[in-house]
C-alpha positions in Angstrom: -1.7 -7.3 14.4 -2.8 -7.6 10.8 -0.5 -8.0 7.8 -0.3 -7.2 4.2 2.2 -7.6 1.7 1.8 -6.0 -1.6 3.6 -6.6 -4.8 3.7 -4.0 -8.0 5.4 -3.6 -10.8 6.4 -0.4 -12.3 5.4 0.2 -16.1 8.7 1.0 -18.2 10.1 4.1 -18.2 7.7 4.7 -15.0 9.9 3.8 -11.9 10.8 7.3 -10.7 7.3 8.1 -11.0 5.9 5.1 -8.8 8.6 6.1 -6.3 7.4 9.3 -5.8 3.6 8.9 -5.7 4.8 5.7 -3.6 6.2 7.9 -1.0 3.5 9.8 -1.0 0.9 7.2 -0.4 3.0 5.9 2.1 3.3 9.2 3.6 -0.3 9.5 4.0 -1.0 6.1 5.1 1.2 6.7 8.0 -1.2 9.4 9.8 -3.8 7.3 9.4 -5.7 5.6 12.8 -4.8 1.8 13.0 -1.9 1.7 10.8 0.8 0.3 12.7 3.7 0.4 10.3 4.0 1.1 6.2 7.7 0.7 4.3 8.8 -0.9 0.6 11.4 -2.1 -1.2 12.5 -2.7 -4.2 12.9 -6.6 -5.1 14.5 -7.3 -8.8 11.7 -5.4 -11.0 9.1 -5.3 -8.4 8.2 -3.2 -5.7 7.1 -4.8 -2.3 4.7 -2.8 0.2 4.5 -4.3 4.0 1.6 -2.7 5.8 1.2 -3.6 9.5 -2.5 -2.4 10.5 -3.7 -2.7 14.8 -5.9 -5.2 13.4 -8.1 -6.7 10.8 -11.2 -4.3 11.8 -8.3 -1.6 11.2 -7.3 -2.8 7.8 -11.2 -2.8 7.0 -11.9 0.8 7.9 -8.8 2.0 6.0 -8.1 0.0 3.1 -11.5 -2.0 2.0 -13.9 0.4 2.5 -14.6 1.5 -0.9 -15.5 5.1 0.8 -12.6 5.0 3.4 -9.4 6.6 3.2 -7.1 4.6 1.0 -10.0 4.5 -1.6 -9.8 8.2 -2.3 -6.1 8.6 -1.8 -5.5 5.8 -4.6 -8.1 7.7 -6.9 -6.3 10.8 -6.5 -2.7 9.8 -6.7 -4.2 7.5 -9.7 -0.7 5.1 -9.3 -2.0 2.8 -11.4 -0.8 5.0 -14.5 2.5 4.4 -12.9 2.7 0.4 -12.0 0.7 -2.6 -12.0 -0.9 -3.9 -8.4 -0.2 -7.6 -8.9 -1.5 -9.2 -6.1 -0.9 -9.4 -1.8 -0.8 -11.6 1.0 -3.4 -10.7 4.0 -3.6 -12.1 7.5 -3.2 -12.0 11.0 0.1 -12.5 12.7 1.2 -15.7 14.6 3.5 -13.6 17.1 
């Protein structure tokens, strides 16, 4: 399994907008082939999103492809108007 942990910080006063937009994004992502898990939680003043994909190839098809479903979704939702992406850790699980 390929896991990603992303960190986001909402812009001042945009928490509820970010949460609503994030919910739409997670619902969409859960429906993509190769997505095994996507969930989020708040940690201090940041949001943490945990994604799991069948493998690195699935992640590449869904997220890294500049014409893939994630890129189209981010363009449609314009999520960065509500929050700043701080970065992500990613890699194969070592069960």
